[in-house]
C-alpha positions as CSV (number, residue, x, y, z in Angstrom):
1,M,19.1,-28.7,8.1
2,S,22.4,-27.3,9.3
3,G,23.4,-27.5,12.9
4,A,23.9,-23.8,13.2
5,P,22.3,-22.1,16.2
6,A,19.0,-20.3,15.8
7,T,18.9,-16.5,15.7
8,P,16.4,-14.3,17.6
9,W,14.6,-13.4,14.3
10,L,14.7,-16.9,12.8
11,D,13.2,-20.2,13.9
12,G,15.1,-23.4,13.9
13,P,18.8,-23.9,13.1
14,V,19.5,-22.2,9.9
15,D,22.5,-21.0,7.9
16,A,23.1,-19.0,4.7
17,A,22.7,-22.0,2.5
18,T,19.4,-23.1,4.1
19,V,18.0,-19.6,3.8
20,S,18.9,-19.4,0.1
21,A,17.4,-22.8,-0.6
22,E,14.1,-22.0,1.2
23,V,13.7,-18.6,-0.5
24,T,14.5,-19.8,-4.0
25,R,12.5,-23.0,-3.8
26,P,9.1,-21.4,-4.8
27,V,10.7,-19.9,-7.9
28,F,11.9,-23.2,-9.2
29,A,9.1,-25.4,-7.9
30,R,6.1,-26.3,-10.0
31,P,3.0,-24.2,-9.0
32,S,0.7,-26.0,-6.7
33,R,-3.0,-26.6,-7.3
34,A,-4.0,-24.1,-4.7
35,W,-1.8,-21.4,-6.5
36,W,-3.6,-22.1,-9.8
37,I,-7.0,-21.9,-8.1
38,A,-6.1,-18.6,-6.4
39,L,-4.7,-17.3,-9.7
40,A,-8.0,-18.2,-11.5
41,I,-10.2,-16.5,-8.9
42,S,-8.1,-13.4,-8.8
43,G,-7.9,-13.4,-12.6
44,L,-11.7,-13.5,-12.7
45,L,-11.9,-10.6,-10.3
46,S,-9.4,-8.7,-12.4
47,G,-11.8,-9.2,-15.4
48,V,-14.5,-7.7,-13.3
49,L,-12.3,-4.6,-12.7
50,W,-11.5,-4.2,-16.4
51,G,-15.1,-4.9,-17.4
52,G,-16.3,-2.1,-15.0
53,I,-13.7,0.2,-16.4
54,I,-14.7,-0.5,-20.1
55,Y,-18.4,-0.1,-19.2
56,T,-17.6,3.3,-17.6
57,F,-15.7,4.3,-20.8
58,E,-18.7,3.3,-22.9
59,V,-21.5,4.8,-20.7
60,G,-19.7,7.6,-18.7
61,V,-19.3,8.3,-15.0
62,G,-23.1,8.4,-14.8
63,A,-22.8,4.6,-14.3
64,W,-21.5,5.4,-10.9
65,G,-23.4,6.7,-7.9
66,V,-22.1,10.3,-8.3
67,N,-24.6,13.1,-8.6
68,T,-24.7,16.9,-8.9
69,S,-23.4,17.4,-5.3
70,V,-21.4,14.3,-4.6
71,V,-19.2,14.6,-7.7
72,W,-16.5,12.4,-6.2
73,G,-17.2,8.8,-5.2
74,F,-15.7,5.4,-5.0
75,A,-13.1,6.2,-7.6
76,I,-11.4,9.0,-5.6
77,A,-11.8,7.1,-2.3
78,S,-10.1,4.0,-3.9
79,Y,-7.4,6.2,-5.4
80,V,-6.5,7.6,-2.0
81,Y,-6.7,4.2,-0.4
82,W,-4.4,2.5,-3.0
83,I,-1.9,5.3,-3.1
84,G,-1.7,5.0,0.7
85,I,-1.0,1.3,0.5
86,G,1.6,2.0,-2.1
87,N,3.3,4.7,0.0
88,A,3.5,2.5,3.0
89,G,5.5,-0.3,1.3
90,T,8.5,1.8,0.4
91,L,8.2,3.8,3.7
92,I,8.2,0.6,5.8
93,S,11.3,-0.7,4.0
94,A,13.1,2.6,4.1
95,L,12.4,3.4,7.7
96,L,13.3,-0.1,8.9
97,L,16.6,0.2,7.0
98,I,17.5,3.6,8.3
99,T,16.6,2.6,11.9
100,R,18.5,-0.6,11.4
101,Q,15.7,-2.9,12.4
102,K,16.8,-6.5,11.9
103,W,13.3,-7.8,11.2
104,R,13.2,-5.8,8.0
105,A,15.0,-8.6,6.2
106,S,12.0,-10.8,6.2
107,V,9.4,-8.3,5.0
108,N,11.0,-5.6,2.9
109,R,10.9,-7.5,-0.5
110,F,7.2,-8.1,-0.7
111,A,6.4,-4.8,0.9
112,E,8.3,-3.0,-1.9
113,A,6.5,-5.2,-4.5
114,M,3.2,-4.2,-2.8
115,T,4.2,-0.6,-3.4
116,I,4.6,-1.0,-7.2
117,F,1.4,-2.9,-7.7
118,A,-0.7,-0.6,-5.4
119,V,0.6,2.6,-7.0
120,S,-0.1,1.2,-10.4
121,I,-3.7,0.4,-9.5
122,A,-4.1,3.8,-7.8
123,G,-3.1,5.5,-11.1
124,L,-6.1,4.0,-12.8
125,F,-8.7,5.7,-10.8
126,P,-8.0,9.4,-11.6
127,I,-7.9,8.5,-15.3
128,I,-11.3,6.8,-15.3
129,H,-12.7,9.6,-13.2
130,L,-11.7,12.2,-15.7
131,G,-14.9,11.7,-17.8
132,R,-12.9,11.9,-21.0
133,P,-10.0,9.5,-20.2
134,M,-8.8,9.5,-23.8
135,Y,-7.3,13.0,-23.1
136,F,-5.4,12.0,-20.0
137,Y,-2.2,12.8,-21.8
138,W,-3.1,16.5,-21.5
139,L,-1.6,16.2,-18.0
140,F,1.8,16.0,-19.6
141,P,3.5,19.3,-20.2
142,Y,4.3,18.5,-23.9
143,V,4.8,20.9,-26.7
144,N,1.8,21.2,-29.0
145,F,0.4,23.6,-31.6
146,R,-2.7,24.4,-29.5
147,S,-0.6,25.7,-26.6
148,L,-2.3,23.4,-24.2
149,W,-0.4,23.4,-20.9
150,P,-1.4,21.7,-17.6
151,Q,-3.2,23.8,-15.1
152,W,-0.6,23.7,-12.3
153,R,-3.2,24.9,-9.7
154,S,-5.2,21.7,-10.4
155,A,-5.0,18.8,-7.9
156,L,-5.0,16.5,-11.0
157,I,-1.6,17.8,-12.0
158,W,-0.3,17.3,-8.4
159,D,-1.5,13.8,-8.3
160,F,-0.2,12.9,-11.8
161,W,3.4,14.0,-11.0
162,A,3.2,12.6,-7.5
163,I,2.2,9.1,-8.8
164,L,4.6,9.1,-11.7
165,S,7.7,10.2,-9.7
166,Y,6.9,7.9,-6.8
167,L,6.3,4.9,-9.1
168,L,9.5,5.4,-10.9
169,F,11.5,5.7,-7.7
170,S,9.8,2.7,-6.2
171,I,10.6,0.5,-9.2
172,I,14.3,1.6,-9.1
173,F,14.4,1.0,-5.3
174,F,12.9,-2.4,-5.7
175,Y,15.1,-3.4,-8.6
176,V,18.3,-2.3,-6.9
177,G,17.5,-4.4,-3.8
178,L,16.8,-7.3,-6.1
179,I,20.1,-7.4,-8.0
180,P,22.1,-9.7,-5.6
181,D,19.2,-12.1,-5.4
182,L,18.8,-12.2,-9.2
183,A,22.5,-13.2,-9.3
184,T,21.8,-16.0,-6.8
185,V,19.0,-17.3,-8.9
186,R,21.2,-17.1,-12.0
187,D,23.8,-19.3,-10.3
188,R,21.2,-21.8,-9.1
189,A,19.3,-22.0,-12.4
190,R,18.6,-25.4,-13.8
191,T,18.3,-24.4,-17.4
192,K,20.4,-22.3,-19.7
193,L,17.5,-20.1,-20.6
194,T,16.7,-19.3,-17.0
195,A,20.4,-18.6,-16.3
196,R,20.6,-16.2,-19.2
197,I,17.4,-14.3,-18.3
198,F,18.4,-13.9,-14.6
199,G,22.0,-13.2,-15.6
200,L,20.8,-10.3,-17.8
201,L,18.6,-8.9,-15.0
202,A,21.5,-9.2,-12.5
203,L,23.5,-6.7,-14.6
204,G,26.8,-8.7,-14.2
205,W,26.7,-8.8,-10.5
206,R,29.7,-10.8,-9.1
207,G,29.4,-10.1,-5.4
208,S,32.9,-8.5,-5.2
209,L,33.8,-6.2,-2.3
210,G,33.5,-3.2,-4.6
211,H,30.1,-4.3,-5.7
212,W,28.9,-4.7,-2.1
213,R,30.4,-1.4,-1.0
214,A,28.6,0.5,-3.9
215,Y,25.4,-1.4,-3.3
216,E,25.2,-0.7,0.4
217,R,25.9,3.0,-0.1
218,L,23.3,3.3,-2.9
219,V,20.5,1.5,-1.0
220,F,21.0,3.5,2.1
221,C,21.0,6.8,0.2
222,M,17.8,5.8,-1.7
223,A,16.2,4.9,1.6
224,C,17.0,8.3,3.0
225,M,15.4,9.9,-0.1
226,A,12.4,7.6,0.1
227,V,11.2,8.9,3.5
228,P,10.7,12.6,2.5
229,L,9.4,11.5,-0.9
230,V,6.7,9.3,0.6
231,C,5.7,12.0,3.0
232,S,5.5,14.6,0.2
233,V,3.5,12.3,-2.1
234,H,0.8,11.5,0.4
235,S,0.8,15.0,1.7
236,I,0.0,16.1,-1.8
237,V,-2.9,13.7,-1.8
238,G,-4.1,15.2,1.5
239,L,-3.8,18.7,0.0
240,D,-6.2,17.6,-2.8
241,F,-8.7,18.1,0.0
242,A,-7.1,20.6,2.3
243,A,-6.3,23.2,-0.4
244,S,-10.0,23.7,-0.9
245,L,-12.4,25.8,1.1
246,M,-14.9,23.0,1.8
247,P,-16.0,22.5,5.4
248,G,-14.3,19.4,6.8
249,W,-11.5,19.6,4.2
250,D,-9.7,22.9,4.8
251,E,-7.6,21.5,7.7
252,S,-3.8,21.8,8.1
253,I,-3.8,18.4,9.8
254,F,-4.7,16.5,6.6
255,P,-1.1,16.1,5.2
256,P,0.4,14.4,8.3
257,Y,-2.9,12.7,8.9
258,F,-2.9,11.1,5.5
259,V,0.8,9.9,5.9
260,V,0.0,8.2,9.2
261,G,-3.1,6.6,7.7
262,A,-1.1,5.3,4.8
263,L,1.4,3.7,7.2
264,F,-1.4,2.2,9.2
265,S,-3.2,0.6,6.3
266,G,0.0,-0.4,4.6
267,F,1.3,-2.3,7.7
268,A,-2.1,-4.0,7.9
269,V,-1.7,-5.2,4.3
270,V,1.9,-6.4,5.0
271,V,0.5,-8.4,7.9
272,L,-2.0,-10.1,5.6
273,L,0.6,-10.8,2.9
274,A,3.1,-12.2,5.5
275,A,0.3,-14.4,6.9
276,W,-0.4,-15.7,3.4
277,L,3.2,-16.1,2.1
278,R,4.5,-17.8,5.3
279,P,2.5,-21.1,5.0
280,A,2.0,-20.9,1.2
281,L,5.8,-20.8,0.4
282,G,7.1,-22.6,3.4
283,L,8.7,-19.6,5.0
284,E,7.9,-20.5,8.6
285,N,11.6,-20.3,9.6
286,I,12.1,-16.9,8.1
287,I,8.8,-15.1,8.8
288,T,8.4,-15.9,12.5
289,A,6.0,-15.1,15.3
290,R,8.3,-12.3,16.5
291,H,7.8,-10.5,13.1
292,F,4.0,-10.6,13.6
293,E,4.4,-9.4,17.2
294,A,6.5,-6.4,16.0
295,M,3.9,-5.6,13.3
296,A,1.1,-5.8,15.9
297,K,2.8,-3.2,18.1
298,V,3.1,-0.9,15.0
299,L,-0.6,-1.3,14.4
300,L,-1.4,-0.5,18.0
301,A,0.8,2.6,17.9
302,S,-0.7,3.7,14.6
303,S,-4.3,3.2,15.8
304,I,-3.5,5.5,18.8
305,V,-2.2,8.2,16.5
306,M,-5.3,7.8,14.2
307,G,-7.6,8.2,17.3
308,L,-5.7,11.4,18.2
309,S,-6.2,12.7,14.7
310,Y,-9.9,12.1,14.8
311,C,-10.1,13.9,18.2
312,T,-8.1,16.8,16.8
313,E,-10.6,17.1,13.9
314,W,-13.6,17.2,16.4
315,F,-11.8,19.7,18.7
316,S,-10.8,22.0,15.8
317,A,-14.4,22.1,14.5
318,W,-15.8,22.9,18.0
319,Y,-13.1,25.3,19.1
320,G,-13.0,27.2,15.8
321,G,-16.7,27.9,16.1
322,Q,-17.3,28.2,12.4
323,R,-20.9,27.5,11.6
324,A,-20.2,25.4,8.5
325,D,-17.6,23.3,10.4
326,V,-19.9,22.7,13.3
327,Q,-22.7,21.7,10.9
328,E,-20.4,19.3,9.1
329,L,-19.4,17.7,12.4
330,S,-23.0,17.3,13.4
331,F,-23.8,15.8,10.0
332,T,-20.9,13.3,10.5
333,F,-22.3,12.1,13.9
334,G,-26.0,12.4,13.1
335,G,-26.3,12.2,9.4
336,P,-27.2,9.2,7.2
337,Y,-23.6,8.0,7.1
338,N,-23.1,8.0,10.8
339,W,-23.3,4.2,11.0
340,V,-20.4,4.0,8.5
341,Y,-18.5,6.6,10.6
342,F,-18.9,4.6,13.9
343,T,-17.9,1.4,12.0
344,M,-14.8,3.2,10.8
345,L,-13.9,4.3,14.4
346,F,-14.3,0.7,15.6
347,C,-12.1,-0.7,12.8
348,N,-9.4,2.0,13.0
349,V,-9.1,2.7,16.7
350,A,-10.9,0.2,18.9
351,A,-10.0,-3.0,17.2
352,S,-6.3,-2.6,17.5
353,Q,-6.4,-2.0,21.2
354,V,-6.6,-5.7,21.7
355,F,-2.9,-5.7,21.0
356,W,-2.2,-4.4,24.5
357,M,-2.5,-8.0,25.5
358,A,0.5,-10.3,24.7
359,R,-1.8,-13.2,24.0
360,A,-3.5,-11.2,21.2
361,R,-0.2,-10.3,19.6
362,A,0.7,-13.9,19.6
363,S,-2.5,-15.1,18.0
364,M,-2.5,-15.3,14.2
365,A,-6.3,-15.4,14.1
366,V,-6.6,-12.1,16.0
367,L,-3.8,-10.4,14.0
368,I,-5.4,-11.3,10.7
369,T,-8.8,-10.3,11.8
370,V,-7.6,-6.9,13.1
371,A,-5.6,-6.4,9.9
372,I,-8.7,-7.0,7.8
373,L,-10.7,-4.6,9.9
374,V,-8.1,-1.9,9.6
375,N,-8.2,-2.1,5.8
376,I,-12.0,-1.9,5.9
377,G,-11.9,1.0,8.2
378,M,-9.2,2.9,6.2
379,W,-11.2,2.6,3.0
380,L,-14.4,3.7,4.9
381,E,-12.4,6.7,6.1
382,R,-11.5,7.7,2.6
383,I,-15.1,7.4,1.3
384,L,-16.4,9.3,4.3
385,I,-14.0,12.2,3.8
386,I,-15.7,12.7,0.5
387,L,-19.3,11.9,1.4
388,N,-19.6,13.8,4.7
389,T,-18.4,17.0,3.0
390,L,-20.0,16.8,-0.4
391,S,-23.4,15.4,0.6
392,H,-23.8,18.3,3.2
393,G,-23.7,21.4,1.1
394,Q,-24.0,25.1,2.1
395,L,-27.7,25.2,1.0
396,P,-30.4,22.8,2.0
397,S,-31.3,22.3,-1.6
398,S,-27.8,20.9,-2.3
399,L,-28.2,18.0,0.0
400,R,-27.6,14.8,-2.0
401,I,-27.0,11.3,-0.7
402,F,-24.6,9.0,-2.5
403,D,-26.0,5.7,-3.6
404,A,-23.3,3.3,-4.9
405,T,-24.1,1.3,-8.0
406,I,-23.0,-2.2,-9.0
407,V,-20.4,-0.7,-11.3
408,D,-18.9,1.1,-8.2
409,F,-18.6,-2.2,-6.3
410,A,-17.4,-4.1,-9.4
411,I,-14.4,-1.7,-9.8
412,L,-13.7,-1.7,-6.1
413,I,-13.8,-5.4,-5.6
414,G,-12.0,-6.0,-8.9
415,S,-9.1,-3.8,-7.9
416,F,-8.4,-6.1,-4.9
417,G,-8.6,-9.1,-7.2
418,F,-6.1,-7.5,-9.6
419,F,-3.8,-6.7,-6.7
420,A,-4.0,-10.4,-5.6
421,F,-3.4,-11.5,-9.2
422,L,-0.2,-9.5,-9.4
423,M,1.1,-10.7,-6.0
424,L,0.5,-14.3,-7.0
425,L,2.6,-13.8,-10.2
426,F,5.3,-12.1,-8.2
427,S,5.5,-14.9,-5.7
428,K,6.4,-17.4,-8.5
429,L,8.8,-15.2,-10.5
430,V,10.9,-13.5,-7.9
431,P,12.2,-14.5,-4.4
432,V,9.7,-12.9,-2.0
433,V,12.3,-12.5,0.8
434,S,15.6,-10.8,0.3
435,M,18.3,-13.5,0.5
436,H,21.2,-11.2,0.8
437,D,19.5,-9.3,3.7
438,M,18.8,-12.6,5.4
439,R,22.5,-13.7,5.0
440,K,23.5,-10.3,6.4
441,L,21.2,-10.8,9.4
442,L,22.8,-14.2,10.0
443,S,26.3,-12.8,10.0
444,Q,25.3,-10.0,12.3
445,E,23.7,-12.4,14.8
446,K,26.9,-14.5,14.9
447,L,28.9,-11.5,15.9
448,T,26.6,-10.6,18.8
């Protein structure tokens, strides 16, 4: 280790060479036994996901718990959840860059990778929910002799273009930020094949002053575009519900409410990923206790906003005085799903209040527990948005209770396994922390 002084966001005496060595070590090192075991388990769960999808294609959506009233179920809830996780990754990276938060350097790379994987998983759910997924290409506005054009008033079209545009932007944003690090791996490669592969991916990066000037300008401009894009994408997802006339859905608060919820759940996933990558890849000097404390404060602030959003929903239903809205609110608190609703309130609002205490923010066990509870609560929120409205129809005869099937749970659990599988592969193929951002942080700290 170098004798350079420690910086406020790094532990131990580190310099640029030490940072580059620690970040690139997992890429060149042989996978550990624990990594192979985790990959095997996540691969098995990925098989469960694809098995559930294939079974759905063979049998139809009747294999799920949907019925004549609750026509949406786990698939749409999981879609909203995963698109929220995906939105949060790029939003976190972009906002921290624009506001010049120095602790961004340690988390932005895997947060952006999280975006790509989560959005890709989210895109599966509307397709398998179609009923006839082999015709999903009808969502494209392609020229055809039948004059079949997308129905632009359909939420399916909104979701399709929102996912596609956001996924393409996120891939470009992630790749642009990766170019200097790919060049570093190219220069440190131990074999000619590795050097050629990473050299091709680095696009001829030489690290000249002109390259850095163009790079900094492009990344900042893309971050400025990312923020309104993220807000628009998840607002569109919120409008899938709010554009309807269903009680409990036709609320103007849904677009901003969904954006905040995406940031909330996304930060919780970033906490879990950081807690896993830090010991697994030996990044204790780069991802420090101060990073986790900062993320705990963000979770606390987000939980307060979420609590305010829930109170606004209750107040709007009561103050509006519409009979259907009051009945829907009564069903929420007194219906068969009320225990799920109270669990959601605990996970999303009450659990994070522990972070008012400094000791809780400094405890990894508490932070990981709360992050897991937040993700459970945010998924429960998504499914309850669907169930509380659709189960409680306008007529007593339309009352139907949703009963999830084993196929529902297989696809849900398998999606988490597939996400873990992709993250494990990512951790071995690409540096999970941005080396050039870390070196930039080191140079800034030396000037202060």
